[in-house]
Each structure stands twice: as C-alpha cells, then as structure tokens.
N, C-alpha and C positions, 0 to 999 in steps of 0.2 A: 850148582844150585840151581832151583828154580825160582824165576823172577816172570809178573808178571808187568807186561807193560801194553801201550797204547800206541799204534803208530799213525792213527785218525781219531776222531772223536766220537766217542759212543759207547755204553757198553756194552755192545756185540763187536767193539774193535778190540776189547783186551782178550792178549794174546799171553801165553805161558811159553815163555823162553827157558836155555839154559844159559849159564851165564859162567864163566869163572869164579870161585870163592875169592875174595878180594885178600889184600892182606895189610893190617894196619902198619902205620908208619909211626915216627915219634909223637908221642902225646894224644894215640889214638888206642879206640879200641877194636875188637871184632867182636858183633853181639851175635848170636843165631837166635833170631828171633821163634818165639816159642808162639805166640798169639797175636792178631792186630784186631783192632776196631775201626767201623766206619764212621763218620761223620758226614753230615750234610755236604759240607765243603769238598769233601772225596766224590760226591756225586756229582757236583755242577764242575769239580774241574775233568774228571771223565767227559762229562757230556759238553762239555767247550764253552758252556756258557758263563765261567767266571773268568778265564785267562785263556780269552782265543787264541793270545798270543805265543801259549807257553809252547817252545819248544819241543819237538817229537823227534825220536819215542821216548816215553817217558813213563818209568814207574809212579803210579799213585800211594796213595794212604799216607797218613801221619800218625799214628799211633801203635805202639806196638810195644810189647813185652818179652822179652827172652834172659838170653844167658851170657855173661862171658866168656869166649872160648880163646882167648889171645889176647895181646898185650904188647905194644908197640915200647920204643924206649923211650923212659924217662918217666911214665902211665904209673902211679903212685897211689891214685884213689882205687883202680877195681885190680881183681886177680881174676885168672879164671873159674870158673863155676859161680861167681858171683850174679846171683838174681839182679835184673836191672826194667828200668823203663825208659823208653825214652822221652826226650823233653820236646817238646811240640817248637818252639821258637826256641833253633840253638842259641840265638847271640844273644839272648835278653837272661842274664843270668840274675842281676840283682838291680835297685833301685828305680829310679822311675823309667818311662819306656820315651823312647829314643828313636829318629829316624836312623840311627845307626846300631841299634842292638835292637831292632826287630825288625829286621831285614833278612834273616836267615831263619826261614821255615821247613821243617821235613814235608815231603809230599808239596812242593811247590813254595818257594825255587827250588828249595834241594830235593833231590831225587828222594822218593815216597820210601818206605817199608815193607811195600806187597812182594816179599821178596824172601828167602829163608837163612841169607848172610849181609849185614849192613856194618861198612866203618865209620865210626864214629866220634868225634874229640871227646875226649876223656870227660870233659865237663858236659856233656851234651845228654847225659842219663843224669836218674836220683835208681835209689833202691825202692826196690818192690819189698812191701811190708812181708813178714811172714806170714799175717794171718789171710794171706790174697793170691790167687792161684792166677797163673799167666794168664789166664784168658781173663780175670777181673783186674790183673792190672795193665794190661791194655786199654780197657775201657778208660780212662783217668787221663790222658794228658791233655786234650782238647776241652772234653764237655765238664769234667769233674772241677778241672783249674777255671775254670770258666765262672761256674759257680760259687767257686771259692771265692775267686776275686770279686762278683760282682755283688756278694753278700756280705762280706768282712772287710774287704778292701776299701771299696767305693759305695758299701750298702749304707753305713751309718746306723745299722741296727744293733738292737740289745734286746734282751730276752725280755718277751713280753710284747714287742713288735707284731704288725702284722705285717706279713710277705704275697702276694699275688704271682705266682707261676703259670703261666700257657701252655698246656701242653705236655706230653706225656715221652716225650722223647731225655735224650742224655741228659741233656744240661739239665731240664725241669727236674727232673728226678734226683737227679745228685744236689741239688738246691734243697727238693724237698726235704731229702733224707739229713743232709747238714743242717737248714733250720731246724727241722725237730730238733734235734739232737742238742739243738743250741738256746733250745727253749722259746722256739719263734713260733707264732700263731701263721697257719697259712692257710691259704684258699687257693685252691687249682681247676684251671678251666680243661675242656675238653669237649671232643663232640661224640663219646663214645661213655654211655654209663656204667659200658664193664671198666674199661679203664679206669674211670672216677672210683669205681670201688675197689677197684685195686690199689688205687693211690690212696686211699684210706686206711689202707694195713699197711702203709708205708710211713703212716702219723700225718697226713693231711687231716685238716681239721674241718675244713667246710668244701664241698667241692659245687662245679657249675657245671650244667651242658651248654656250651654255647649255642648248641644248635637249636635248641628249646627254647634258651634265653639269650636273643642276640643283642639286647641291649644290656649284657652281664655285670657293666659297670654300676648301674642301677642296685642289680645283686648283692654286688659286694659295698655299696654305699650303706644299705641295710644291713648285711651283716658285720657293718662297723659302726653301728649305732648315726651314720650320715658322717663320720668321720675321713672314711676310704682310709687305703692302705698305706704305711709308710716307706714300700718299696716295689715295684714292680719290675720282674725281669719279662723285658719283652723279647718273644724270641718272632713274633708270626711279620714285625715290619709291617707295612703300609695296612694292611686286613685287622688290626690289631690296636694300632698305637690309637689312633682315637680314644676307643674305650679304655684302654689302657691311662691316658691320660684324666680320662672321667673319672677313673676307681682310684686316684693316688689322691691321698691329703695335700691340704694346703703344707708347702713346703716339704714335703717329701722329692723320694727319687725315682727318674726311671732308667732302668739299665738298659741300654739298647744292646740287643745280643743276637739281633736273627735277621733274616729276610726271608724267609720262608714265601712270602707273600708278594716280595718283589723289593726294592729299594730305594723307590722314591714318596719318603714320607708327606703326608699331606696334612701341614701344620696350622690348626689357625693359633696367629699369634697371639689375639686378646684373649684366648682361653687359656692358652699355656701361659700366659704373664699373670693371669686369676690365679690361678694355681702354685704360683709362686714354687714350683717345681724345678727341682735338678735333672738334667738329663746327659745320662754320662756313657759314652758308646765301650764298650770292653773287648778288649783284645783278649783273651786266653789271661796269660801270667806270665810271671817272669820265673828261673829255677828256685829262687831262693822261700817265691809262694808256694811254690809247689812241693817243697820239703815241709812248709806248714802245714801244706794241704794234707800231706802222710803222715803227719803227726796224728794230725784230729782225725785221722780215719782208724789209726791204729788204739785212741786214748777210746773212741768210741764201738771200734772193733763194727764199722760198718763195711757192710759189702754191695758192689756195684748189682742192680737190675740187670740182668742180659736177657735179651729176648728169643733170640736164637744163635747156634754156632753151628758154620760152614766150617767143609774143611779149605783147605789152599785152592786143591784144583776144581773148587765150587764159589771161587770167588764172583765170577759176575753173577751168579744165581743171589747171592749176599747183595748185589748191588741192585739188583733187580728189587729185592722184598725190603729194603731200605729205600726203596724210590715209590715204593707201594704204601709207604705211610703206615701200613700195618704194627708195625713193630711200638713195643712196650718197650721204654728200654733200648739198651744197646745191640746191636748187630756184630759180633764178633767171626773171626775167621781162625781155624786152630791150624797154625803151621807145624806143628809136629807133637807127637809123642813125648 
C-alpha cells in the first residue's frame, strides 16, 4: 500500500513509500481510506512546530473516510463494505474529557491516515451518512465536531442567539452552516470580500472585513445594538482575542479553538472581569458527540464546503495550498476511486 511519511520535518520531507497492508486483530477492523482532509494541526505537525519531539518516521493526518475491507475476531459493530469515518480522539468515546480518555488521537500520537489502509479498533469509527461522499465525510472529524462542541455543548446558545465566527476555514464554515440551520444569527469576519460574499450564500447574516475594519468589535457592537454577541468562536488566538473579548456580551462566552497567530494570549484581567464572560477551551469532541453531529447533518441534509481536492500523489501540494491560506473550506485528498 502507498503511505506518506516524514523522516524529518517540513512539507518537502514528505515521502511516498510502500508498506504491507496490515491485518486486523481481535476487536479491530481494516479500513481502506477513500479520502482524507487537512487541518491546521496536520500542517504544524509536518513542519515540526507543534510536536518537535514527535518520533520519526511518522505518517501524518487525522481525518479520513473510507470503507471496511476486513474485520478481526469478535467484531460485531461493522462488516466489510460499511462506509465509515475515523474518529479523531480514539480514546474519547463518551462523557466528560479526562486526561486518560483524551490521550490517543489519530495523526499524533497515533499514526495518521495519509495512507491507503489503516487498522483501527472497532470503536474508533462512526458511520458515514448516506447523503455524503467519502470526500465530504473526510472533512468532518476535527473541524465539524469542534464547531458542534463549541456551539451546542459549551456554547449555551438558543434560536435567536448571535454567534461571531472568525475566518472561512473548516471550523468557521461548519459553525456557520450548523448555526444557520439551528436558527442562530451569525456574524463572520474575514480579510477577503470575496470570501465574505460566499459566506453570505451559506447563511451568514452579517459580514465584516477585518482588514478594512481593524476595530471590528465596534462594528459587532453596532450590529447588536450595543449588546455584543452571545458566543464567539475564536480561531485566531492572540491576533483576535482582544477584539473577540470586546465583541462578546455581558456574561457571554468565548470558545477558544485556534491559535493561528500564536499561542500566548494577552489578557487584560480587568477588561475580562468586566465582561463577566466565560472562556472555554475546545478540544474537538467525543465519539458520542460525533454521532449527534452526524444526525444533525442528516436531518438538515448539510454538506461540507470543499475548497479543492488533490490526489494521493499530490499530498505535498495539498499541504502547500493549506499553508497559503487561500482556501475557503476544507482541503481534501482523494486516496482512491
């Protein structure tokens, strides 16, 4: 089988190698991946800035969809031919997160899915909804589940609530689609008027170009009659957090999701206390949350936004495209027909 690996850090270090197809043991299944999608996490793992101590060689990527081709002894949940999606945090099945159940994630520390076949435990998968293609299903494990968790598990939002979304990457666009379907009012910011126009076609109620309106929290306040938004999904990190704090209503919530501009937040303690806001870190979600998300996608017939698809042999180009920031939605790799 074809497998991508890195023996040193950097996109240029990605190497396509041949490996034997693994066999599933008791309680395991063999998945033939049909598509994978890229996340920012995958990019910074490959470039070495996220887990510099990662043991090499290593196969990257966390998100994939495919079909079961073989099952090990004792497996009852799946059969050959079933269409499935890999669950990102393999050890977090249900309940609250703990240090123990959040340890094992695909794409580090567990081997990633940028390969033709993987063996996973039978509990490490969820069913691919019938209305979605493999390519669409591959976009869901991190970005869509993160958006679901931020909105409906920790967000404390109800129909009519206002949500602020940052950028037009995977998490923000999934959040936009889910929020719109749930009857929430959405405000989205981006540096591109073209991307903002596309966001409106997906249901964005208000849009702000943060290049032309650097103090975008003031515009948000104006759009909410001075009150501020009920929930912010903060993707940018240090570059956006202060404005996000100024945009949230008294007693509102900020879901801390991304760190595109770095990891060290500067927090004005007095300003934060005055907002009475709740700040909550989001770490994707459990398998039970994933299944709830899939039911919502099926109910509303929602489909992910895919920016561009690459073949398996074009994987380095897919990483470079993600790194460019030009994408609108998810970047996908097709592993097979």
